[in-house]
ROSE-77311 format. One record per residue (C-alpha): residue in one letter; x, y, z. Coordinates in Angstrom, 2 decimals. Example, Ala and Ser with C-alpha at 12.3 -4.5 7.8 and 13.67 -1.06 7.14 Angstrom:
2
A / 12.30 / -4.50 / 7.80
S / 13.67 / -1.06 / 7.14
This chain:
400
M / 29.12 / 102.45 / 151.45
I / 31.16 / 102.81 / 154.58
K / 31.92 / 99.83 / 156.62
K / 34.38 / 98.70 / 159.57
V / 36.30 / 95.52 / 158.61
E / 36.20 / 92.99 / 161.44
K / 38.46 / 90.38 / 159.93
G / 41.25 / 89.79 / 157.51
K / 44.22 / 91.82 / 156.11
Y / 42.31 / 95.15 / 156.64
A / 40.82 / 94.21 / 159.91
G / 40.29 / 97.50 / 162.24
K / 40.09 / 99.72 / 159.00
W / 37.16 / 101.45 / 157.46
K / 36.05 / 100.23 / 154.01
V / 35.04 / 102.89 / 151.49
R / 33.15 / 101.99 / 148.26
I / 30.90 / 103.86 / 146.04
Q / 28.89 / 102.53 / 143.03
P / 27.55 / 105.11 / 141.07
V / 25.15 / 104.28 / 137.81
D / 26.00 / 105.44 / 134.39
K / 23.25 / 107.68 / 133.38
I / 23.65 / 106.57 / 129.65
T / 23.91 / 102.95 / 130.01
G / 22.26 / 102.28 / 133.22
K / 25.06 / 100.12 / 134.40
R / 26.77 / 100.14 / 137.68
L / 30.36 / 101.62 / 137.55
S / 33.10 / 100.08 / 139.56
F / 35.28 / 102.28 / 141.60
P / 38.32 / 100.54 / 143.61
V / 37.67 / 99.94 / 147.10
K / 39.53 / 101.92 / 149.71
Y / 40.57 / 101.62 / 153.23
V / 41.29 / 104.30 / 155.89
D / 41.97 / 104.36 / 159.61
S / 39.08 / 106.20 / 161.06
K / 35.23 / 106.61 / 160.43
K / 35.96 / 110.35 / 159.97
E / 38.52 / 109.55 / 157.45
A / 36.03 / 107.33 / 155.63
V / 33.10 / 109.86 / 155.52
K / 35.50 / 112.52 / 154.10
L / 37.01 / 110.00 / 151.27
E / 33.32 / 109.00 / 150.39
R / 32.46 / 112.64 / 149.72
E / 35.54 / 113.07 / 147.65
L / 34.95 / 110.20 / 145.66
W / 31.32 / 111.23 / 144.86
A / 32.61 / 114.74 / 144.12
E / 35.16 / 113.19 / 141.68
Y / 32.49 / 111.18 / 139.74
E / 30.06 / 113.95 / 139.71
N / 32.62 / 116.60 / 138.43
G / 32.67 / 114.83 / 135.02
L / 35.41 / 112.14 / 135.03
N / 33.71 / 108.72 / 134.30
P / 36.31 / 106.65 / 135.89
S / 35.08 / 103.31 / 133.98
D / 35.23 / 105.15 / 130.58
G / 38.47 / 105.22 / 128.78
T / 36.70 / 106.65 / 125.69
A / 36.48 / 110.07 / 127.13
I / 38.47 / 112.71 / 125.44
F / 41.70 / 113.31 / 126.99
A / 41.84 / 116.99 / 126.37
D / 38.60 / 117.77 / 127.63
E / 38.92 / 115.48 / 130.74
F / 42.35 / 117.25 / 131.57
Q / 40.55 / 120.56 / 131.23
K / 37.90 / 119.53 / 133.83
Y / 40.82 / 118.51 / 136.19
V / 42.39 / 121.89 / 135.89
D / 38.96 / 123.62 / 136.55
R / 38.61 / 121.42 / 139.77
R / 42.05 / 122.45 / 141.05
A / 41.56 / 126.19 / 140.32
K / 40.32 / 127.07 / 143.64
T / 43.24 / 125.24 / 145.34
I / 46.13 / 126.63 / 143.51
S / 47.63 / 130.10 / 142.99
P / 46.96 / 132.40 / 139.88
V / 50.30 / 131.96 / 138.67
T / 50.37 / 128.07 / 139.19
L / 46.92 / 128.09 / 137.42
K / 48.28 / 129.83 / 134.39
A / 50.95 / 127.12 / 133.85
W / 48.13 / 124.42 / 134.29
Q / 45.97 / 126.27 / 131.88
G / 48.90 / 126.46 / 129.33
S / 49.30 / 122.78 / 129.43
A / 45.58 / 122.39 / 129.01
D / 45.46 / 124.48 / 125.91
D / 48.47 / 122.85 / 124.51
F / 47.07 / 119.27 / 124.90
K / 44.00 / 120.28 / 123.16
T / 46.04 / 121.57 / 120.22
Y / 48.30 / 118.68 / 119.90
F / 46.14 / 115.68 / 120.87
G / 42.75 / 116.86 / 119.69
K / 40.15 / 114.42 / 120.10
A / 42.42 / 111.57 / 121.18
K / 40.59 / 109.47 / 123.79
I / 42.11 / 108.64 / 127.19
N / 42.68 / 104.98 / 126.33
Q / 44.58 / 106.04 / 123.29
I / 47.23 / 108.16 / 125.05
T / 50.43 / 105.79 / 125.07
T / 54.04 / 106.43 / 126.36
A / 55.04 / 106.44 / 122.72
L / 52.55 / 109.10 / 121.79
V / 53.46 / 111.36 / 124.91
S / 57.12 / 110.77 / 123.77
E / 56.37 / 112.06 / 120.14
Y / 54.53 / 114.94 / 121.84
A / 57.38 / 116.00 / 123.82
H / 59.93 / 115.81 / 121.09
K / 57.44 / 117.95 / 118.73
Y / 56.93 / 120.46 / 121.32
V / 60.71 / 120.88 / 121.92
D / 61.36 / 121.20 / 118.06
E / 58.56 / 123.39 / 117.34
H / 59.32 / 125.80 / 120.15
H / 62.99 / 125.59 / 119.93
A / 62.71 / 124.88 / 123.57
T / 65.22 / 123.68 / 125.86
V / 65.19 / 120.35 / 127.98
S / 65.92 / 120.70 / 131.60
K / 64.12 / 119.91 / 134.86
S / 62.83 / 123.54 / 135.02
S / 61.73 / 123.73 / 131.47
T / 58.32 / 123.98 / 130.03
I / 58.12 / 120.74 / 128.70
A / 59.12 / 119.16 / 132.00
K / 56.25 / 120.98 / 133.46
R / 53.95 / 119.69 / 130.83
L / 54.66 / 116.15 / 131.30
I / 54.47 / 116.52 / 135.16
H / 51.14 / 118.07 / 134.70
M / 50.08 / 115.22 / 132.53
R / 51.35 / 112.48 / 134.77
N / 49.40 / 113.96 / 137.69
F / 46.15 / 113.77 / 135.84
F / 46.80 / 110.10 / 134.86
K / 47.53 / 109.32 / 138.41
T / 44.07 / 110.16 / 139.29
I / 42.70 / 107.27 / 137.06
V / 45.28 / 104.72 / 137.24
G / 43.40 / 101.64 / 138.54
K / 40.14 / 102.85 / 137.48
T / 40.18 / 103.77 / 133.79
I / 43.77 / 102.65 / 132.86
K / 46.12 / 100.22 / 134.24
E / 49.44 / 102.14 / 133.86
N / 50.45 / 105.65 / 133.78
P / 51.43 / 106.58 / 130.23
V / 53.66 / 109.37 / 131.46
P / 56.64 / 107.38 / 133.15
E / 58.46 / 108.89 / 136.34
G / 61.52 / 110.51 / 135.04
A / 59.90 / 110.98 / 131.59
L / 62.66 / 113.67 / 130.34
K / 65.45 / 111.18 / 130.88
L / 63.60 / 108.43 / 129.14
F / 62.67 / 110.46 / 126.10
F / 65.49 / 112.37 / 125.40
K / 69.32 / 111.74 / 124.96
Q / 71.84 / 113.17 / 127.59
S / 73.00 / 115.51 / 124.71
D / 69.48 / 116.85 / 124.24
F / 69.62 / 118.60 / 127.75
T / 70.39 / 121.96 / 128.42
V / 72.87 / 122.99 / 131.31
P / 70.62 / 125.15 / 133.24
Q / 71.88 / 128.83 / 133.71
E / 73.46 / 129.40 / 137.19
W / 72.38 / 131.94 / 139.59
Y / 74.85 / 134.61 / 140.75
I / 76.16 / 134.32 / 144.06
F / 77.34 / 137.41 / 145.60
S / 80.87 / 137.32 / 147.69
S / 80.99 / 138.50 / 151.38
D / 82.91 / 141.55 / 150.14
Q / 80.12 / 142.20 / 147.42
L / 77.59 / 142.06 / 149.97
E / 79.23 / 144.52 / 152.24
S / 79.90 / 146.82 / 149.52
I / 76.00 / 146.76 / 148.40
R / 75.09 / 147.32 / 151.84
N / 77.62 / 150.25 / 152.33
L / 76.63 / 151.90 / 149.30
I / 72.75 / 151.69 / 150.14
F / 73.44 / 153.10 / 153.73
K / 75.67 / 155.97 / 152.32
D / 72.86 / 156.81 / 149.56
L / 70.01 / 156.95 / 151.92
Q / 71.70 / 159.56 / 154.35
H / 70.71 / 162.24 / 152.03
A / 68.20 / 160.75 / 149.84
S / 64.66 / 162.14 / 149.37
V / 61.85 / 159.76 / 150.75
M / 60.81 / 159.25 / 146.94
N / 64.35 / 157.49 / 146.55
W / 64.19 / 155.13 / 149.48
S / 61.81 / 152.30 / 148.60
S / 63.81 / 150.12 / 146.13
K / 67.28 / 150.64 / 147.96
L / 65.73 / 149.78 / 151.23
A / 63.95 / 146.61 / 149.80
I / 67.44 / 145.70 / 148.45
L / 68.92 / 146.16 / 151.90
I / 66.67 / 144.25 / 153.57
E / 66.67 / 141.20 / 151.05
S / 70.70 / 141.34 / 151.44
Y / 70.31 / 140.36 / 155.24
T / 67.23 / 137.95 / 154.96
G / 67.00 / 136.28 / 151.45
M / 63.40 / 136.62 / 151.66
R / 61.25 / 135.93 / 148.49
V / 60.81 / 139.28 / 146.76
S / 57.06 / 138.79 / 147.09
E / 57.44 / 138.63 / 150.84
V / 59.55 / 141.67 / 151.00
Q / 56.92 / 143.53 / 148.63
A / 54.35 / 142.38 / 151.57
L / 56.33 / 143.61 / 154.51
K / 54.61 / 145.97 / 157.24
F / 56.21 / 147.91 / 159.75
N / 54.53 / 146.16 / 162.29
N / 56.22 / 142.97 / 161.21
V / 59.36 / 143.96 / 162.96
V / 59.95 / 141.99 / 166.23
F / 62.61 / 141.71 / 168.89
E / 62.63 / 137.94 / 169.52
D / 65.42 / 135.48 / 171.28
S / 67.71 / 138.86 / 171.57
A / 67.52 / 139.71 / 167.99
W / 65.79 / 141.92 / 165.54
T / 63.93 / 140.33 / 163.08
F / 60.65 / 140.26 / 160.90
R / 57.62 / 137.89 / 161.42
I / 55.82 / 137.50 / 158.09
N / 52.58 / 135.98 / 157.15
N / 51.87 / 137.34 / 153.54
S / 53.25 / 138.01 / 150.31
W / 52.25 / 140.11 / 147.12
S / 51.73 / 138.86 / 143.58
D / 52.63 / 141.24 / 140.85
Y / 50.80 / 139.22 / 138.23
E / 47.48 / 139.44 / 140.20
K / 48.33 / 142.94 / 141.57
S / 46.96 / 141.69 / 145.05
F / 47.97 / 140.07 / 148.44
T / 48.14 / 136.23 / 148.47
G / 47.08 / 136.27 / 152.11
A / 49.64 / 133.65 / 152.95
L / 53.10 / 132.52 / 152.34
K / 54.32 / 130.26 / 149.56
A / 53.33 / 126.64 / 150.22
R / 51.92 / 127.38 / 153.62
P / 48.39 / 127.76 / 154.93
K / 46.71 / 130.94 / 155.75
G / 47.33 / 132.06 / 159.11
Y / 50.94 / 130.50 / 159.27
S / 53.82 / 132.79 / 160.19
R / 57.60 / 132.51 / 160.41
T / 60.54 / 134.63 / 161.24
V / 63.25 / 135.40 / 158.95
L / 66.98 / 135.69 / 159.67
P / 67.95 / 138.31 / 162.25
V / 69.12 / 141.68 / 161.07
P / 71.50 / 144.31 / 162.70
Q / 69.98 / 147.00 / 164.76
K / 71.17 / 149.68 / 162.42
L / 68.71 / 148.58 / 159.83
I / 65.90 / 148.80 / 162.09
I / 66.91 / 152.30 / 163.22
L / 66.91 / 153.15 / 159.24
L / 63.76 / 151.52 / 158.79
Q / 61.98 / 153.75 / 161.68
K / 63.65 / 156.85 / 159.94
F / 61.96 / 155.75 / 156.54
K / 58.67 / 155.37 / 158.52
N / 58.81 / 158.90 / 159.67
K / 59.70 / 160.12 / 156.37
Q / 57.03 / 158.20 / 154.62
E / 54.22 / 159.38 / 157.21
D / 55.55 / 163.10 / 156.59
F / 55.17 / 162.43 / 152.66
L / 51.83 / 160.66 / 152.57
K / 50.12 / 163.49 / 155.08
K / 51.70 / 166.29 / 152.75
H / 50.12 / 164.74 / 149.66
D / 46.86 / 163.92 / 151.38
L / 47.37 / 160.08 / 151.06
D / 47.23 / 157.27 / 153.62
N / 48.88 / 153.89 / 154.09
P / 46.16 / 151.93 / 155.84
L / 47.88 / 148.50 / 155.64
D / 50.98 / 149.83 / 157.39
L / 53.01 / 148.90 / 154.13
V / 56.68 / 149.48 / 154.29
F / 56.96 / 149.59 / 150.48
I / 53.77 / 151.33 / 149.43
N / 54.41 / 152.69 / 145.88
I / 54.53 / 156.49 / 146.60
H / 55.90 / 156.96 / 142.81
D / 52.47 / 156.21 / 141.54
Y / 49.45 / 157.84 / 143.24
K / 47.14 / 155.47 / 141.72
A / 49.02 / 152.34 / 142.98
S / 49.17 / 153.88 / 146.36
A / 45.67 / 154.82 / 146.51
T / 44.91 / 151.04 / 146.02
D / 47.52 / 149.84 / 148.61
Q / 50.02 / 148.38 / 146.08
P / 53.61 / 148.30 / 146.83
V / 56.55 / 149.15 / 144.57
N / 56.83 / 146.24 / 141.76
Q / 59.69 / 143.78 / 141.34
R / 60.83 / 145.22 / 138.17
S / 61.54 / 148.59 / 139.69
I / 63.46 / 146.89 / 142.49
N / 65.55 / 144.78 / 140.14
E / 66.34 / 147.79 / 138.06
M / 67.82 / 149.41 / 141.04
L / 69.84 / 146.50 / 141.96
K / 71.24 / 146.53 / 138.25
N / 72.28 / 150.17 / 138.84
I / 73.86 / 149.46 / 142.27
C / 75.67 / 146.64 / 140.57
D / 76.90 / 148.70 / 137.62
R / 78.17 / 151.35 / 140.21
L / 79.91 / 148.79 / 142.13
N / 81.38 / 146.96 / 139.00
I / 79.67 / 143.75 / 139.79
K / 79.33 / 141.60 / 136.37
A / 76.80 / 138.87 / 136.11
D / 79.25 / 136.94 / 133.89
G / 76.54 / 135.02 / 132.02
K / 74.90 / 133.93 / 135.20
L / 71.41 / 135.08 / 136.50
L / 71.63 / 138.25 / 138.55
S / 68.41 / 139.62 / 140.04
M / 67.17 / 140.04 / 143.61
Y / 66.76 / 136.29 / 143.70
S / 70.45 / 136.16 / 143.79
F / 70.32 / 137.40 / 147.42
R / 68.17 / 134.32 / 148.39
H / 70.59 / 131.92 / 146.53
T / 73.60 / 133.75 / 148.14
I / 72.30 / 133.65 / 151.66
C / 71.20 / 129.98 / 151.35
T / 74.47 / 129.13 / 150.26
N / 76.19 / 130.86 / 153.06
L / 73.79 / 129.24 / 155.58
A / 74.79 / 126.01 / 154.23
N / 78.50 / 126.68 / 154.53
T / 78.42 / 127.91 / 157.99
P / 80.05 / 125.38 / 160.37
G / 77.87 / 124.09 / 163.14
M / 74.70 / 125.60 / 161.25
S / 71.37 / 123.74 / 161.77
Y / 69.87 / 123.00 / 158.55
P / 66.46 / 122.58 / 159.65
W / 66.61 / 126.05 / 161.33
A / 68.11 / 127.61 / 158.31
A / 65.25 / 125.97 / 155.90
E / 62.51 / 127.29 / 158.50
K / 64.09 / 130.65 / 158.23
M / 64.03 / 130.62 / 154.46
G / 60.46 / 129.21 / 154.39
H / 61.35 / 125.74 / 152.79
S / 61.37 / 122.21 / 153.67
L / 64.94 / 120.62 / 154.47
Q / 65.13 / 118.91 / 151.30
M / 64.10 / 121.93 / 148.97
F / 66.78 / 123.94 / 150.86
M / 69.40 / 121.45 / 150.29
N / 68.52 / 120.53 / 146.78
T / 67.41 / 123.87 / 145.24
Y / 69.49 / 126.59 / 147.06
V / 72.68 / 125.05 / 148.33
G / 75.39 / 126.39 / 145.53
I / 79.01 / 126.81 / 145.57
D / 80.05 / 129.81 / 147.91
P / 82.59 / 131.82 / 146.15
N / 84.60 / 132.48 / 149.23
M / 84.66 / 128.72 / 150.32
N / 85.80 / 128.22 / 146.82
Q / 88.62 / 130.18 / 146.79
Q / 89.79 / 128.69 / 150.23
M / 89.43 / 125.25 / 148.86
N / 91.47 / 126.00 / 145.61
K / 94.20 / 127.56 / 147.84
L / 93.94 / 124.40 / 149.99
W / 94.26 / 122.20 / 147.29
V / 97.26 / 123.62 / 145.45
S / 99.42 / 124.08 / 148.72
């Protein structure tokens, strides 16, 4: 039922209510009434409510088996999330089925969820942190219960900030830090690659060139893998790349979009020096000659098409992240760059560049966040670390 409200608290809004009939009992089920601002929104909401009912979750029945209903919830979300994210959700579904068995929705209490969390950590010898597997499991469970609060259950049995409530501070593990390159180290890496590529065969260019581009832009590695020659643009007096796609090593396919962005959305990354663009053009010429010589082609115009593997090349696959990270390890070894117990991979460039952006006087953080493909809050909370150069300067300032 859709009806415009004429009087009272919700005057001017559109009232949406559905009243399905239970197929077994014949009784009318009660869905909560909702209000939206327009008739268009009301029509959309009514369809969503009916879809929710018809997809298997009976909102009036707390006796449904939790694990089964959670699996249905995951199945409904399958078409709206990436394969990697779906894999994580399915992992939760499988784990809930093993632990909770035939427990019904109305039997899942906060105490039971806490017991599950502790048992999971004990049996898997797992860590406890915001990025841990148990943290993801609890978030998945909480999101599921959110959809039936007020319909089947009164309160969500998974509280917000569950980890802090379930575990003592001493149970938490300090997350491993990402390695942040200093300015001197960045310069050394770039100089080494420019020097190596002066006399390298085309077969030895891809991984090194990918690292070089990453050192200037801090793109996600999946975005670098999907880079095309025609992504090069000259905008606002600077050379850069306008990107709109990414690659998944897990799926061995292009995603057709950038992370957390709709298809068709594009963004320009940080400006790059002209000498990098010249080098990229040189590589394009070498690549074209190589492909022609070996009767191969590059219909997608990929920069990093995998010419080491003819089978991968024939199916338009780029060089994989493992190969690029192995090359970075080799370069760091040559330059005596040590991880010192920190995480050091291609992702270190992203953390480094975001940190440098955050520590640049007069920097516009919204501009920086957009260039890196993140919201401002995510940029600040996730990627802003301690700049080694700034740290050294502050130490000197303090002792003086």
